[in-house]
KEDREN-718236 format. One record per residue: residue number from 1; z, x, y of N, C-alpha, C, O in turn. Coordinates in Angstrom, 1 decimal, padded with zeros to 4 digits, always signed. Atoms other than C-alpha are relative to their C-alpha. Layout:
SITE  seq     n_Z     n_X     n_Y    ca_Z    ca_X    ca_Y     c_Z     c_X     c_Y     o_Z     o_X     o_Y
SITE  NUM       Z       X       Y       Z       X       Y       Z       X       Y       Z       X       Y
...
This chain:
SITE  seq     n_Z     n_X     n_Y    ca_Z    ca_X    ca_Y     c_Z     c_X     c_Y     o_Z     o_X     o_Y
SITE    1  -000.1  -000.1  -001.5  +009.6  +006.2  +083.1  -001.0  -001.0  +000.6  -000.7  -001.6  +001.6
SITE    2  +001.1  +000.9  -000.5  +006.3  +004.3  +083.7  +000.5  -001.5  +000.0  +000.3  -002.2  +000.9
SITE    3  -000.5  +001.4  +000.2  +007.9  +001.0  +082.4  +001.0  -000.3  +001.1  +001.0  -001.4  +001.6
SITE    4  -001.0  +000.2  -001.0  +010.8  +001.4  +084.8  -000.6  -000.1  +001.3  -000.2  -001.0  +002.1
SITE    5  +000.7  +000.1  -001.3  +008.5  +002.0  +087.7  -000.7  -001.4  +000.1  -000.7  -002.0  +001.2
SITE    6  +000.7  +001.3  +000.1  +006.5  -001.1  +086.7  +001.0  -001.1  +000.3  +000.7  -002.1  +001.0
SITE    7  -001.1  +001.1  -000.2  +009.7  -003.2  +086.5  +000.5  +000.0  +001.5  +000.6  -001.1  +002.0
SITE    8  -000.4  +000.0  -001.4  +010.8  -002.0  +089.9  -001.1  -000.5  +001.0  -000.7  -001.2  +001.9
SITE    9  +001.1  +000.5  -000.8  +007.4  -002.8  +091.4  +000.0  -001.6  -000.1  -000.2  -002.2  +000.9
SITE   10  +000.0  +001.5  +000.1  +007.6  -006.4  +090.0  +001.2  -000.5  +000.7  +001.1  -001.5  +001.4
SITE   11  -001.2  +000.5  -000.7  +011.2  -006.8  +091.3  -000.2  +000.0  +001.5  +000.1  -001.0  +002.1
SITE   12  +000.3  +000.0  -001.4  +010.1  -005.7  +094.7  -001.0  -001.0  +000.5  -000.8  -001.7  +001.5
SITE   13  +001.0  +001.1  -000.3  +007.1  -008.0  +094.7  +000.6  -001.3  +000.0  +000.3  -002.2  +000.9
SITE   14  -000.6  +001.3  +000.0  +009.2  -010.9  +093.7  +001.0  -000.2  +001.1  +001.1  -001.3  +001.7
SITE   15  -001.0  +000.1  -001.1  +011.9  -010.1  +096.3  -000.8  -000.3  +001.3  -000.3  -001.2  +002.0
SITE   16  +000.8  +000.3  -001.2  +009.2  -010.0  +099.0  -000.5  -001.4  +000.0  -000.5  -002.1  +001.1
SITE   17  +000.5  +001.3  +000.1  +007.7  -013.2  +097.8  +001.1  -001.0  +000.3  +000.9  -002.0  +001.0
SITE   18  -001.1  +000.9  -000.3  +011.1  -014.9  +097.8  +000.4  -000.1  +001.5  +000.7  -001.1  +002.0
SITE   19  -000.2  +000.0  -001.5  +011.7  -013.8  +101.4  -001.0  -000.8  +000.7  -000.6  -001.6  +001.6
SITE   20  +001.0  +000.8  -000.7  +008.4  -015.2  +102.5  +000.2  -001.5  -000.3  +000.0  -002.3  +000.6
SITE   21  -000.1  +001.4  +000.4  +009.0  -018.4  +100.6  +001.2  -000.6  +000.8  +001.1  -001.7  +001.3
SITE   22  -001.2  +000.5  -000.7  +012.5  -018.8  +102.2  -000.3  -000.2  +001.5  +000.0  -001.2  +002.1
SITE   23  +000.3  +000.1  -001.4  +011.1  -018.2  +105.7  -000.9  -001.2  +000.2  -000.7  -001.9  +001.2
SITE   24  +000.9  +001.2  -000.1  +008.3  -020.8  +105.2  +000.8  -001.2  -000.2  +000.6  -002.2  +000.6
SITE   25  -000.8  +001.2  +000.3  +010.8  -023.3  +103.8  +000.9  -000.2  +001.2  +001.1  -001.4  +001.6
SITE   26  -000.9  +000.1  -001.1  +013.2  -022.6  +106.7  -000.8  -000.6  +001.2  -000.3  -001.5  +001.9
SITE   27  +000.9  +000.6  -001.1  +010.3  -023.3  +109.2  -000.3  -001.5  -000.2  -000.2  -002.3  +000.7
SITE   28  +000.3  +001.4  +000.3  +009.4  -026.5  +107.4  +001.2  -000.9  +000.2  +001.1  -002.0  +000.7
SITE   29  -001.2  +000.8  -000.2  +013.0  -027.7  +107.5  +000.3  -000.3  +001.4  +000.7  -001.3  +001.8
SITE   30  -000.1  +000.2  -001.4  +013.1  -027.1  +111.2  -001.0  -001.1  +000.5  -000.6  -001.9  +001.4
SITE   31  +001.0  +001.1  -000.4  +009.9  -029.2  +111.6  +000.4  -001.3  -000.5  +000.2  -002.3  +000.2
SITE   32  -000.5  +001.3  +000.6  +011.5  -031.9  +109.4  +001.1  -000.5  +000.9  +001.2  -001.7  +001.2
SITE   33  -001.0  +000.5  -000.9  +014.5  -032.0  +111.7  -000.6  -000.5  +001.3  -000.1  -001.6  +001.8
SITE   34  +000.6  +000.5  -001.2  +012.3  -032.3  +114.7  -000.7  -001.4  -000.2  -000.6  -002.3  +000.6
SITE   35  +000.6  +001.3  +000.4  +010.4  -035.1  +112.9  +001.0  -001.1  +000.0  +000.8  -002.2  +000.4
SITE   36  -001.1  +001.0  +000.1  +013.7  -036.9  +112.2  +000.4  -000.5  +001.4  +000.5  -001.7  +001.6
SITE   37  -000.4  +000.3  -001.4  +014.6  -036.8  +115.9  -001.1  -000.9  +000.6  -000.8  -001.9  +001.3
SITE   38  +001.1  +000.7  -000.6  +011.2  -038.0  +116.9  -000.1  -001.4  -000.7  -000.5  -002.4  -000.1
SITE   39  +000.1  +001.3  +000.8  +011.2  -040.7  +114.1  +001.1  -001.0  +000.5  +000.8  -002.2  +000.6
SITE   40  -001.0  +001.0  -000.6  +014.5  -042.2  +115.5  -000.5  -000.6  +001.2  -000.3  -001.9  +001.4
SITE   41  +000.5  +000.5  -001.3  +012.9  -042.6  +118.9  -001.2  -001.0  -000.3  -001.3  -002.1  +000.3
SITE   42  +001.2  +000.8  +000.3  +009.6  -044.0  +117.4  +000.4  -001.3  -000.8  -000.3  -002.3  -000.6
SITE   43  -000.3  +001.2  +000.7  +011.3  -046.4  +115.0  +000.5  -001.1  +000.9  +000.2  -002.3  +000.7
SITE   44  -000.5  +001.0  -001.0  +013.0  -048.1  +117.9  -001.1  -000.7  +000.7  -001.0  -001.8  +001.1
SITE   45  +001.2  +000.6  -000.6  +009.5  -048.7  +119.3  -000.8  -000.7  -001.0  -001.8  -001.3  -000.6
SITE   46  +000.8  +000.7  +001.0  +008.2  -050.0  +116.0  -001.0  +000.8  -000.7  -001.9  +000.3  -001.4
SITE   47  +001.0  -000.9  +000.6  +006.2  -047.0  +114.8  +000.7  +001.2  -000.7  +001.9  +001.4  -000.5
SITE   48  -000.6  -001.1  +000.7  +006.7  -044.0  +112.6  -001.0  +001.2  +000.1  -002.2  +001.0  -000.3
SITE   49  +000.9  -001.2  -000.1  +005.2  -040.5  +113.2  -000.3  +000.5  -001.4  +000.5  +000.3  -002.3
SITE   50  +000.3  -000.5  +001.3  +003.4  -038.8  +110.3  +001.0  +001.2  -000.3  +001.4  +002.0  +000.6
SITE   51  -000.8  -001.2  +000.4  +005.5  -036.3  +108.3  -000.7  +001.3  +000.3  -001.9  +001.3  +000.3
SITE   52  +000.6  -001.3  -000.2  +004.9  -032.7  +109.0  -000.7  +000.4  -001.3  -000.1  +000.2  -002.4
SITE   53  +000.7  -000.4  +001.2  +002.4  -031.2  +106.5  +000.9  +001.0  -000.8  +001.6  +001.8  -000.2
SITE   54  -000.7  -000.9  +000.8  +003.9  -029.4  +103.6  -000.6  +001.4  +000.2  -001.8  +001.6  +000.3
SITE   55  +000.6  -001.4  -000.2  +003.6  -025.6  +104.0  -000.7  +000.5  -001.2  -000.5  +000.0  -002.4
SITE   56  +000.7  -000.7  +001.1  +001.3  -023.5  +101.9  +000.9  +001.0  -000.6  +001.5  +001.8  +000.1
SITE   57  -000.9  -000.9  +000.7  +003.3  -021.8  +099.3  -000.7  +001.4  -000.1  -001.8  +001.5  -000.6
SITE   58  +000.6  -001.3  +000.1  +002.7  -018.0  +099.5  -000.3  +000.4  -001.5  +000.6  +000.1  -002.3
SITE   59  +000.3  -000.5  +001.4  +001.0  -016.6  +096.4  +000.8  +001.3  -000.3  +001.0  +002.1  +000.6
SITE   60  -000.6  -001.2  +000.4  +002.7  -013.9  +094.5  -001.1  +001.1  +000.2  -002.2  +001.0  -000.3
SITE   61  +001.1  -001.0  -000.3  +000.9  -010.7  +095.6  -000.4  +000.7  -001.3  +000.5  +001.0  -002.2
SITE   62  +000.4  -000.6  +001.3  -001.2  -009.2  +092.8  +000.4  +001.5  +000.0  +000.3  +002.2  +001.0
SITE   63  -000.5  -001.4  +000.1  +000.2  -005.9  +091.6  -001.2  +000.8  -000.5  -001.8  +000.5  -001.6
SITE   64  +001.1  -000.9  +000.5  -002.4  -003.1  +091.3  +000.6  +001.0  -000.9  +001.5  +001.8  -000.5
SITE   65  -000.5  -000.9  +001.0  -001.7  -001.2  +088.2  -001.1  +001.1  -000.2  -002.0  +001.0  -001.0
SITE   66  +000.9  -001.0  +000.1  -003.6  +002.0  +088.7  +000.1  +000.7  -001.3  +001.1  +001.2  -001.8
SITE   67  +000.0  -000.7  +001.3  -004.7  +003.5  +085.4  +000.6  -000.8  -001.1  +000.7  -000.3  -002.3
SITE   68  -000.7  +000.7  +001.0  -002.9  +000.8  +083.5  -001.1  -000.7  -000.9  -002.1  -001.2  -000.4
SITE   69  +001.0  +000.5  +000.9  -004.7  -000.4  +080.4  +000.4  -001.5  -000.2  +001.6  -001.8  -000.3
SITE   70  -000.2  +001.4  +000.1  -005.1  -004.1  +080.0  -000.8  -000.5  -001.2  -002.0  -000.2  -001.4
SITE   71  +000.6  +000.5  +001.2  -005.9  -005.9  +076.7  +000.0  -001.5  +000.1  +001.0  -002.1  +000.5
SITE   72  +000.0  +001.5  +000.0  -007.0  -009.5  +076.3  +000.4  -000.4  -001.4  -000.1  +000.1  -002.4
SITE   73  -000.5  +000.5  +001.2  -005.2  -011.4  +073.6  +000.0  -001.5  +000.0  +000.5  -002.1  +001.0
SITE   74  +000.0  +001.5  +000.1  -005.9  -015.0  +072.6  +001.2  -000.5  -000.8  +001.5  +000.1  -001.9
SITE   75  -001.1  +000.5  +000.8  -002.9  -017.0  +071.5  +000.2  -001.5  +000.2  -000.3  -002.0  +001.2
SITE   76  -000.2  +001.5  -000.1  -001.9  -020.6  +070.8  +001.4  -000.2  +000.5  +002.4  +000.4  -000.1
SITE   77  -001.3  +000.4  -000.4  +001.0  -022.0  +072.7  +000.2  -001.5  +000.1  -000.8  -002.2  +000.2
SITE   78  -000.3  +001.5  +000.0  +002.7  -025.4  +072.7  -000.2  -000.6  +001.3  -000.3  +000.1  +002.4
SITE   79  +000.1  +000.8  -001.2  +002.4  -028.1  +075.3  +001.1  +000.3  +001.0  +000.9  +000.4  +002.2
SITE   80  -001.2  -000.2  -000.9  +005.9  -027.5  +076.6  -000.1  +001.4  +000.7  +000.2  +001.5  +001.9
SITE   81  +000.1  -001.3  -000.6  +005.3  -023.8  +077.1  -001.1  +000.0  +001.1  -001.0  +000.7  +002.1
SITE   82  +001.1  +000.0  -000.9  +002.0  -024.5  +078.8  +000.4  -000.7  +001.3  +000.0  -000.3  +002.4
SITE   83  -000.5  +000.6  -001.2  +003.7  -026.9  +081.2  +000.9  +000.9  +000.8  +000.8  +000.9  +002.1
SITE   84  -000.8  -001.0  -000.7  +006.2  -024.2  +082.1  -000.9  +001.0  +000.7  -000.7  +001.4  +001.9
SITE   85  +000.9  -001.0  -000.6  +003.4  -021.7  +082.7  -000.7  -000.6  +001.2  -000.9  +000.0  +002.3
SITE   86  +000.7  +000.7  -001.1  +001.5  -024.3  +084.9  +000.9  -000.2  +001.1  +000.5  -000.1  +002.3
SITE   87  -001.0  +000.1  -001.0  +004.7  -024.9  +086.8  +000.2  +001.3  +000.8  +000.3  +001.2  +002.0
SITE   88  -000.1  -001.3  -000.7  +005.0  -021.2  +087.6  -001.2  +000.3  +000.9  -001.0  +000.9  +001.9
SITE   89  +001.3  -000.1  -000.8  +001.4  -021.2  +088.8  +000.1  -000.9  +001.2  -000.2  -000.4  +002.3
SITE   90  -000.1  +001.0  -001.1  +002.0  -024.3  +090.9  +001.0  +000.5  +001.1  +000.8  +000.3  +002.3
SITE   91  -001.0  -000.5  -000.9  +005.1  -022.7  +092.4  -000.5  +001.2  +000.8  +000.1  +001.7  +001.8
SITE   92  +000.6  -001.1  -000.7  +002.9  -019.8  +093.5  +000.4  +001.4  -000.5  +000.1  +002.4  +000.1
SITE   93  -000.4  -001.3  +000.6  +004.5  -017.1  +091.3  -001.2  +000.7  -000.6  -001.2  +002.0  -000.5
SITE   94  +001.2  -000.7  +000.7  +001.2  -016.4  +089.5  -001.2  -000.8  +000.4  -001.2  -002.0  +000.8
SITE   95  +001.2  +000.6  -000.4  -002.4  -017.1  +090.2  -000.7  -000.6  -001.2  -001.5  -001.6  -001.1
SITE   96  +000.7  +000.5  +001.2  -003.6  -017.6  +086.6  +001.0  -000.1  -001.2  +002.1  +000.5  -001.2
SITE   97  -000.8  +000.2  +001.2  -002.2  -018.6  +083.2  +000.1  +001.4  -000.7  +001.2  +001.7  -001.2
SITE   98  +000.0  -001.4  +000.6  -003.2  -015.1  +081.9  +001.1  +000.9  +000.6  +001.8  +001.6  -000.1
SITE   99  -001.0  -000.8  -000.8  -001.1  -013.4  +084.6  +001.4  -000.4  -000.4  +002.3  +000.4  -000.6
SITE  100  -001.4  +000.6  +000.4  +001.9  -015.7  +083.8  +000.4  +000.4  -001.4  +001.5  +000.9  -001.6
SITE  101  -000.2  -000.3  +001.4  +001.6  -015.2  +080.1  +000.3  +001.5  -000.2  +001.2  +001.9  -000.9
SITE  102  -000.2  -001.5  +000.1  +001.3  -011.4  +080.4  +001.4  +000.4  +000.5  +002.1  +001.2  -000.1
SITE  103  -001.3  -000.3  -000.5  +004.4  -011.3  +082.6  +001.1  -000.4  -000.9  +002.0  +000.3  -001.2
SITE  104  -001.0  +000.5  +000.9  +006.4  -013.5  +080.2  +000.1  +000.8  -001.3  +001.2  +001.0  -001.8
SITE  105  +000.0  -000.8  +001.2  +005.4  -011.5  +077.2  +000.7  +001.3  +000.3  +001.5  +001.8  -000.5
SITE  106  -000.7  -001.2  -000.3  +006.4  -008.3  +078.9  +001.5  -000.1  +000.2  +002.3  +000.7  -000.3
SITE  107  -001.5  +000.3  -000.2  +009.8  -009.8  +079.9  +000.6  -000.3  -001.3  +001.7  +000.2  -001.6
SITE  108  -000.6  +000.3  +001.3  +010.3  -011.1  +076.4  +000.1  +001.2  -000.9  +001.1  +001.4  -001.6
SITE  109  -000.1  -001.2  +000.7  +009.6  -007.7  +074.9  +001.2  +000.8  +000.5  +002.0  +001.4  -000.3
SITE  110  -001.2  -000.7  -000.6  +012.1  -006.1  +077.3  +001.3  -000.6  -000.4  +002.3  +000.0  -000.7
SITE  111  -001.3  +000.7  +000.3  +014.7  -008.8  +076.5  +000.4  +000.2  -001.4  +001.6  +000.2  -001.8
SITE  112  -000.3  -000.2  +001.5  +014.4  -008.2  +072.7  -000.2  +001.4  -000.4  -000.6  +001.6  -001.6
SITE  113  +000.2  -001.5  +000.3  +014.2  -004.4  +072.8  +000.8  +000.4  -001.3  +000.4  +001.2  -002.0
SITE  114  -000.8  -000.4  +001.1  +017.0  -004.3  +070.2  -000.8  -000.3  -001.3  -000.7  +000.5  -002.3
SITE  115  +000.8  +000.3  +001.2  +014.8  -006.1  +067.6  -001.2  +000.9  -000.1  -001.5  +001.3  -001.2
SITE  116  +001.2  -000.9  +000.1  +011.7  -004.0  +068.5  +000.4  +001.3  -000.5  -000.3  +001.9  -001.4
SITE  117  -000.5  -001.3  +000.5  +013.8  -000.9  +067.8  +000.3  +000.0  -001.5  +000.0  +000.9  -002.2
SITE  118  -000.3  +000.2  +001.5  +014.9  -002.2  +064.4  -001.3  -000.1  -000.8  -001.4  +000.6  -001.8
SITE  119  +001.3  +000.1  +000.7  +011.3  -003.1  +063.5  -000.7  +001.3  +000.0  -001.2  +001.7  -001.1
SITE  120  +000.6  -001.3  +000.0  +010.1  +000.3  +064.6  +000.6  +000.9  -001.0  -000.1  +001.7  -001.6
SITE  121  -000.7  -000.9  +000.9  +012.7  +002.1  +062.6  -000.4  -000.4  -001.5  -000.6  +000.5  -002.3
SITE  122  +000.4  +000.4  +001.3  +011.9  +000.0  +059.5  -001.4  +000.4  -000.3  -001.7  +000.8  -001.4
SITE  123  +001.4  -000.4  +000.2  +008.2  +000.6  +060.0  -000.2  +001.5  -000.3  -001.0  +001.9  -001.2
SITE  124  +000.1  -001.5  +000.3  +008.7  +004.4  +060.1  +000.4  +000.2  -001.5  -000.2  +001.0  -002.1
SITE  125  -000.4  -000.2  +001.4  +010.6  +004.1  +056.8  -001.1  -000.5  -001.0  -001.3  +000.2  -002.0
SITE  126  +001.0  +000.5  +000.8  +007.9  +002.0  +055.3  -001.2  +001.0  -000.1  -001.7  +001.2  -001.2
SITE  127  +001.1  -001.0  +000.0  +005.2  +004.5  +056.3  +000.4  +001.2  -000.8  -000.5  +001.8  -001.5
SITE  128  -000.4  -001.1  +000.7  +007.2  +007.3  +054.9  +000.0  -000.2  -001.5  -000.5  +000.6  -002.3
SITE  129  +000.0  +000.4  +001.5  +007.7  +005.5  +051.5  -001.5  -000.2  -000.5  -001.8  +000.3  -001.6
SITE  130  +001.4  +000.1  +000.4  +004.0  +004.6  +051.5  -000.7  +001.3  -000.2  -001.5  +001.5  -001.2
SITE  131  +000.5  -001.3  +000.1  +003.0  +008.2  +052.1  +000.4  +000.7  -001.3  -000.3  +001.3  -002.0
SITE  132  -000.6  -000.5  +001.3  +005.3  +009.3  +049.2  -000.7  -000.6  -001.2  -001.0  +000.1  -002.2
SITE  133  +000.6  +000.7  +001.2  +003.8  +006.7  +046.9  -001.4  +000.5  -000.1  -001.9  +000.7  -001.3
SITE  134  +001.4  -000.5  +000.1  +000.2  +007.8  +047.8  +000.0  +001.4  -000.6  -000.9  +001.7  -001.4
SITE  135  +000.0  -001.3  +000.6  +001.1  +011.4  +047.0  +000.4  +000.0  -001.4  -000.2  +000.7  -002.2
SITE  136  -000.3  +000.1  +001.4  +002.7  +010.4  +043.7  -001.2  -000.5  -000.8  -001.4  +000.0  -001.9
SITE  137  +001.2  +000.5  +000.7  -000.4  +008.4  +042.7  -001.0  +001.1  -000.1  -001.7  +001.2  -001.1
SITE  138  +001.0  -001.1  +000.0  -002.6  +011.3  +043.7  +000.4  +001.1  -001.1  -000.5  +001.5  -001.9
SITE  139  -000.5  -000.9  +001.0  -000.4  +013.6  +041.5  -000.3  -000.5  -001.4  -000.7  +000.2  -002.3
SITE  140  +000.2  +000.7  +001.3  -000.6  +011.1  +038.6  -001.4  +000.0  -000.4  -001.8  +000.3  -001.6
SITE  141  +001.5  +000.0  +000.3  -004.4  +010.9  +038.9  -000.4  +001.4  -000.5  -001.2  +001.5  -001.4
SITE  142  +000.3  -001.4  +000.3  -004.6  +014.7  +038.8  +000.5  +000.3  -001.4  -000.2  +000.9  -002.3
SITE  143  -000.5  -000.2  +001.3  -002.3  +014.8  +035.7  -000.7  -000.7  -001.1  -000.8  -000.2  -002.2
SITE  144  +000.8  +000.7  +001.0  -004.4  +012.2  +033.9  -001.4  +000.4  +000.0  -002.2  -000.1  -000.9
SITE  145  +001.4  -000.4  +000.0  -007.6  +013.9  +034.8  -000.9  -000.9  +000.7  -002.2  -000.9  +000.5
SITE  146  +000.8  +001.0  -000.7  -008.8  +011.1  +037.0  -000.4  +000.6  +001.4  -001.1  -000.1  +002.2
SITE  147  +000.3  -000.6  -001.3  -009.0  +013.4  +040.1  -001.5  +000.4  +000.1  -002.0  +000.5  +001.2
SITE  148  +001.4  -000.4  +000.0  -012.6  +014.4  +039.1  -000.8  -001.1  +000.7  -001.7  -000.7  +001.5
SITE  149  +000.8  +001.0  -000.6  -014.0  +011.0  +040.1  +000.1  +000.0  +001.5  -000.8  -000.4  +002.3
SITE  150  -000.2  -000.1  -001.5  -012.5  +011.4  +043.6  -000.8  +001.2  +000.5  -001.3  +001.0  +001.6
SITE  151  +000.8  -001.1  -000.5  -014.1  +014.8  +043.9  -001.4  -000.2  +000.0  -002.1  +000.3  +000.9
SITE  152  +001.4  +000.3  +000.0  -017.5  +013.5  +043.0  -000.5  -000.7  +001.2  -001.6  -000.5  +001.7
SITE  153  +000.4  +000.7  -001.2  -017.5  +011.2  +046.0  -000.1  +001.0  +001.2  -000.8  +000.7  +002.2
SITE  154  +000.0  -000.9  -001.1  -016.8  +014.2  +048.3  -001.0  +001.1  -000.1  -001.3  +001.7  +000.9
SITE  155  +001.0  -001.2  +000.2  -019.2  +016.8  +046.8  -001.4  -000.5  +000.0  -001.7  -001.6  +000.4
SITE  156  +001.4  +000.3  +000.0  -022.9  +016.9  +046.3  -000.4  -000.2  -001.5  -000.3  +000.7  -002.3
SITE  157  +000.3  +000.4  +001.4  -024.1  +015.1  +043.1  -001.4  -000.7  +000.0  -001.8  -001.3  +001.0
SITE  158  +001.3  +000.7  +000.2  -027.4  +013.8  +041.7  +000.3  -001.5  -000.2  +001.2  -001.8  -001.0
SITE  159  -000.2  +001.5  +000.2  -027.5  +010.0  +042.1  -000.5  -000.6  -001.2  -000.2  -001.7  -001.6
SITE  160  +000.6  +000.5  +001.3  -029.5  +009.7  +038.9  +000.8  +000.4  -001.2  +001.2  -000.4  -002.0
SITE  161  -000.6  -000.5  +001.2  -027.9  +011.9  +036.3  +001.5  +000.3  +000.2  +002.2  +000.5  -000.7
SITE  162  -001.4  -000.2  -000.3  -024.5  +012.5  +038.1  +000.4  +001.4  -000.1  +001.6  +001.7  -000.1
SITE  163  -000.4  -001.4  +000.1  -024.6  +016.2  +037.7  +000.4  +000.6  +001.3  -000.1  +000.2  +002.4
SITE  164  -000.6  -000.6  -001.2  -022.7  +018.4  +040.2  -001.1  +001.0  +000.5  -001.5  +001.9  -000.2
SITE  165  +001.0  -000.9  -000.6  -025.1  +020.1  +042.6  +000.6  +000.9  +001.1  -000.1  +001.5  +001.9
SITE  166  -000.7  -000.7  -001.0  -022.5  +021.7  +044.8  -000.3  +001.5  +000.0  -000.3  +002.1  +001.1
SITE  167  +000.2  -001.4  +000.0  -023.2  +025.2  +043.6  -001.5  +000.4  +000.3  -001.8  +001.6  +000.4
SITE  168  +001.4  -000.2  -000.3  -027.0  +024.9  +044.3  -000.2  +000.2  +001.5  +000.5  -000.4  +002.2
SITE  169  +000.3  -000.1  -001.4  -028.6  +025.9  +047.6  -000.3  -001.4  +000.6  -000.8  -002.3  -000.1
SITE  170  +000.1  +001.3  -000.7  -028.6  +023.1  +050.2  -001.5  -000.4  +000.1  -001.8  -001.6  +000.3
SITE  171  +001.5  +000.3  -000.2  -032.5  +023.3  +050.5  -000.6  -000.7  -001.1  -001.7  -001.3  -001.0
SITE  172  +000.6  +000.6  +001.2  -033.1  +022.0  +047.0  +000.0  -001.5  +000.2  +001.0  -002.1  +000.5
SITE  173  +000.2  +001.4  -000.3  -034.5  +018.5  +047.3  -000.3  -000.8  -001.3  -000.4  -002.0  -001.3
SITE  174  +000.2  +000.6  +001.3  -035.1  +017.8  +043.6  +001.0  +000.5  -001.0  +001.3  +001.7  -001.1
SITE  175  -001.0  -000.3  +000.9  -032.5  +017.7  +040.9  -000.6  +000.9  -001.1  -001.6  +000.5  -001.8
SITE  176  +000.6  -000.9  +001.0  -033.2  +020.7  +038.5  +000.3  -000.5  -001.4  -000.3  +000.0  -002.4
SITE  177  -000.4  +000.4  +001.3  -031.6  +018.8  +035.6  -000.8  -001.2  -000.5  -001.1  -001.3  -001.6
SITE  178  +000.7  +001.2  +000.4  -033.5  +015.5  +035.7  -001.3  -000.2  +000.8  -002.1  -001.1  +000.4
SITE  179  +001.2  +000.1  -000.8  -036.2  +016.0  +038.3  -000.1  -001.1  +001.1  -001.1  -001.4  +001.7
SITE  180  -000.1  +001.1  -001.0  -035.1  +013.1  +040.6  +000.1  +000.6  +001.4  +000.8  +001.6  +001.7
SITE  181  +000.0  -000.4  -001.4  -035.8  +013.5  +044.3  +001.4  -000.4  +000.5  +001.9  -001.5  +000.4
SITE  182  -001.4  +000.2  -000.6  -032.4  +013.9  +046.1  -000.1  -000.7  +001.3  -001.0  -000.5  +002.1
SITE  183  -000.1  +000.7  -001.3  -031.4  +011.6  +048.9  +000.4  +001.0  +001.1  +001.3  +001.8  +000.8
SITE  184  -000.4  -000.9  -001.1  -031.2  +013.3  +052.3  +001.3  -000.5  +000.6  +001.5  -001.7  +000.8
SITE  185  -001.3  +000.4  -000.6  -027.7  +013.3  +053.8  -000.1  -000.3  +001.4  +000.9  -000.7  +002.0
């Protein structure tokens, strides 16, 4: 649901930006028509008026994503892709390269959702197989008597003689078997 809301917000922001862009372009075209009429009169006199200044392209409004988590990811992209990103910034769609890349990544993921679902399904199967393999290895270790070494790392043992101290009171600070001072946990 959140992703759909985000998509709708982006669509609305882009629609508003396009309306503003068209309005500004329409105004500039009118100024250009006026300039042409004025230029015809001025050319007859031997001069040419200055062109009307190009309008400032409205920036894409930043979308406030309340509570949205944002992660920074460094990636290498080719020169052609960078030119496209810079073109989008120059056109006023985005303010930064990061913003443009984030948008394009999001759109790319949405566009290839079919592949994402296949990978997700395959990964679930891989995890299931991995878990079954780990359980099988654990069972084999137990059958071979190798499970003891695993238990030693989890219990309380003397670091000098390796004797099991799990049955002794926790207050004991010296191994009763070899006399070695025990490390404090």
